[in-house]
C-alpha positions in Angstrom: 0.0 0.0 0.0 1.4 3.4 -1.0 1.7 5.9 1.9 -0.5 8.9 1.6 1.4 11.9 0.2 0.8 15.6 0.8 -0.6 17.4 -2.2 -0.2 21.1 -3.2 -3.8 21.6 -4.3 -5.1 25.1 -3.3 -1.9 25.7 -1.3 0.1 28.9 -1.5 3.8 28.2 -2.1 6.4 31.0 -1.7 9.7 30.6 -3.6 12.7 32.8 -3.1 15.4 33.0 -5.8 12.6 32.3 -8.4 14.2 34.1 -11.3 16.9 31.5 -12.0 18.2 28.0 -11.5 16.3 25.7 -9.2 13.8 28.4 -8.1 12.9 29.2 -11.7 12.4 25.5 -12.6 10.3 25.0 -9.5 8.1 27.9 -10.5 7.7 26.3 -14.0 6.7 22.8 -12.7 4.6 23.6 -9.6 1.6 25.1 -11.5 0.8 21.6 -12.6 0.0 20.9 -9.0 -2.9 23.4 -8.9 -1.4 25.7 -6.4 -0.9 29.5 -6.1 2.7 30.8 -6.2 4.4 33.8 -4.8 7.6 34.5 -6.7 10.4 36.4 -5.0 13.7 37.6 -6.5 15.8 40.7 -7.0 15.2 40.5 -10.8 11.6 41.6 -11.0 11.4 41.8 -14.8 12.0 38.0 -15.1 9.5 37.3 -12.4 6.8 39.3 -14.0 7.2 37.4 -17.3 7.2 34.1 -15.3 4.0 35.1 -13.4 2.3 36.1 -16.6 3.1 32.7 -18.1 1.8 30.8 -15.1 -1.4 32.9 -15.0 -2.1 32.1 -18.6 -2.6 28.4 -17.7 -5.0 29.2 -15.0 -2.9 29.3 -11.8 -2.5 32.4 -9.6 1.0 33.7 -9.5 2.4 37.1 -8.3 5.9 38.5 -8.6 7.6 40.4 -5.8 11.0 42.2 -6.0 12.9 41.1 -2.9 16.5 40.9 -1.7 16.3 38.3 1.0 19.4 39.7 2.6 17.6 43.0 3.3 15.5 42.7 6.4 13.2 45.7 5.5 12.6 44.4 2.0 11.8 40.9 3.3 9.4 42.4 5.9 7.6 44.6 3.3 7.5 41.8 0.8 6.0 39.2 3.1 3.3 41.7 4.2 2.3 42.1 0.6 2.3 38.3 0.0 0.0 37.8 3.0 -2.3 40.6 1.9 -2.5 39.1 -1.7 -2.8 35.4 -0.8 -4.1 35.4 2.8 -1.4 33.0 4.0 1.6 31.0 3.0 1.5 27.2 3.3 4.9 26.2 2.1 7.9 28.5 1.8 10.8 27.2 -0.4 13.8 29.3 0.7 16.0 28.8 -2.3 17.7 32.1 -2.9 21.5 31.8 -2.9 24.8 33.0 -4.1 28.2 31.4 -4.8 31.8 32.6 -5.0 35.1 31.0 -6.0 37.7 33.3 -4.5 41.5 33.1 -4.5 42.9 33.6 -1.0 44.8 36.6 -2.3 41.5 38.3 -3.0 40.0 37.4 0.4 37.2 40.0 1.0 34.8 40.7 3.8 32.4 42.3 1.3 32.3 39.1 -0.7 31.7 37.1 2.5 28.9 39.5 3.5 27.2 39.1 0.1 27.4 35.3 0.3 26.2 35.0 3.9 23.4 37.5 3.4 22.0 35.4 0.5 22.7 31.9 1.8 22.2 32.1 5.6 20.7 35.4 6.7 18.3 35.2 3.8 16.8 32.1 5.4 16.8 33.8 8.8 15.0 36.9 7.5 12.3 34.9 5.8 11.8 32.5 8.7 11.4 35.5 11.0 8.4 36.6 9.0 6.9 33.2 8.6 7.0 31.9 12.1 4.4 34.1 13.9 1.7 33.0 11.5 2.8 29.4 11.2 3.0 29.0 15.0 -0.5 30.6 15.5 -2.0 28.4 12.8 0.0 25.3 14.0 0.8 24.4 10.4 3.2 25.3 7.7 6.3 24.0 6.0 9.7 25.6 5.6 11.9 24.1 2.8 15.4 25.4 3.1 17.9 24.8 0.2 21.4 24.2 1.5 24.0 22.1 -0.3 26.1 18.9 0.0 29.0 21.3 0.0 28.3 22.0 3.7 30.4 19.1 4.9 34.0 20.5 4.7 35.8 23.7 3.9 36.9 23.2 0.3 39.7 25.4 -1.2 38.5 28.6 -2.9 34.9 28.0 -1.7 35.2 28.8 2.1 32.6 31.5 2.1 30.1 29.3 0.3 30.8 26.2 2.3 30.6 28.1 5.6 27.4 29.8 4.7 25.7 26.5 3.6 27.0 24.7 6.8 25.4 27.5 8.9 22.2 27.2 6.9 22.0 23.4 7.4 22.6 23.6 11.2 20.1 26.4 11.5 17.4 24.5 9.6 18.2 21.3 11.6 17.7 23.2 14.9 14.4 24.7 13.6 13.2 21.2 12.5 13.5 20.0 16.1 12.1 23.1 17.8 9.1 23.5 15.5 7.9 19.9 15.5 5.8 20.5 18.7 4.1 23.4 16.8 3.3 21.0 13.9 5.5 23.0 11.5 7.7 20.9 9.2 11.2 21.8 8.2 12.7 20.2 5.1 16.4 20.5 4.3 17.3 20.2 0.6 21.0 19.4 -0.1 21.7 19.1 -3.8 25.0 18.1 -5.3 26.0 19.7 -8.6 23.0 20.9 -10.6 23.3 22.6 -13.9 22.2 26.3 -13.3 23.6 29.7 -14.2 25.4 29.6 -10.8 27.3 26.3 -11.4 28.0 27.3 -15.0 30.6 29.7 -13.6 32.6 26.9 -12.0 35.9 26.4 -13.6 36.3 22.8 -12.3 34.8 19.5 -13.5 31.6 18.8 -11.6 31.0 15.1 -11.0 27.4 13.7 -11.5 26.2 17.1 -12.8 22.4 16.9 -12.8 19.9 18.5 -15.1 17.9 21.1 -13.2 14.5 19.7 -14.1 15.5 16.3 -12.8 16.7 17.9 -9.6 13.4 19.9 -9.2 11.3 16.7 -9.6 13.3 15.1 -6.8 12.7 18.1 -4.6 9.0 18.2 -5.3 8.6 14.5 -4.7 10.6 14.8 -1.4 8.4 17.7 -0.2 5.3 15.6 -1.0 6.7 12.8 1.1 7.5 15.3 3.9 11.1 14.1 4.1 13.2 15.8 6.7 16.1 15.9 4.3 16.2 15.7 0.5 19.8 15.0 -0.7 21.0 13.9 -4.2 22.6 12.4 -6.2 23.5 9.3 -4.2 27.2 9.1 -5.3 27.8 12.7 -4.1 25.8 12.0 -0.9 28.0 9.0 -0.1 31.1 10.9 -1.1 30.3 13.9 1.1 29.8 11.6 4.1 33.2 9.9 3.5 34.9 13.3 3.1 33.3 14.5 6.3 34.8 11.5 8.2 38.2 11.8 6.5 41.1 12.6 8.8 42.2 16.2 8.6 45.7 15.4 7.3 44.3 13.4 4.5 41.6 15.9 3.6 44.3 18.7 3.6 46.6 16.7 1.4 44.0 15.8 -1.2 42.6 19.3 -1.3 46.0 20.9 -1.7 46.2 19.1 -5.0 43.3 21.1 -6.2 45.1 24.5 -5.7 46.5 26.3 -8.7 50.3 26.2 -9.1 52.3 28.9 -7.3 53.3 31.8 -9.5 57.0 32.8 -9.5 
């Protein structure tokens, strides 16, 4: 007997980072589930076209310009979402940023940008969601982290650290919010082909098509999994690397560094 799955019919789903990558693909596929969608991103022009496309097929979608790293923008945006839709049932907090930085260009401003998008962006959104979720005793927070949260990889320290912080934050919320009947789902993808990963200069093993990744995410949300992580080889690899002795990790990662310039 197949276990009963949650459905999205007549639910309002909020998606951050909806103008590109995983967020954009989610917004393209979710209308098939007969739900309403609040699309959030800094690139309002893309969102408006996407909302128009979704509304043509009979679903309700609205676009909202929002930088998740800006507390005031998030507060104002969520007020508008609540006014337009009445409530949010599922919030997919997907907005993120990446950076590959040589240590000689170590920059606090780059770190600030990465942490505001990947970590504080989740904090700012959850702050607005919780009062209503707790009062209603229902709701779901889906936070997109990464399998890169396991170690500090060379040239990716800001990204790794921000995703590790996001994972631990979501894990804590998952435990604390369970008595309030609020579900927290942590999504940890490996390499997914998006405009963000297209910038990577290294070979990405088991690179996955974004639509395939999104179908896995939607299926995991329906099954109310506490963690959705994929693909399996990268999941296993990240666990092995996490358990690897520091000396071995340092040695292997040092081989990934560019040659020294004379």
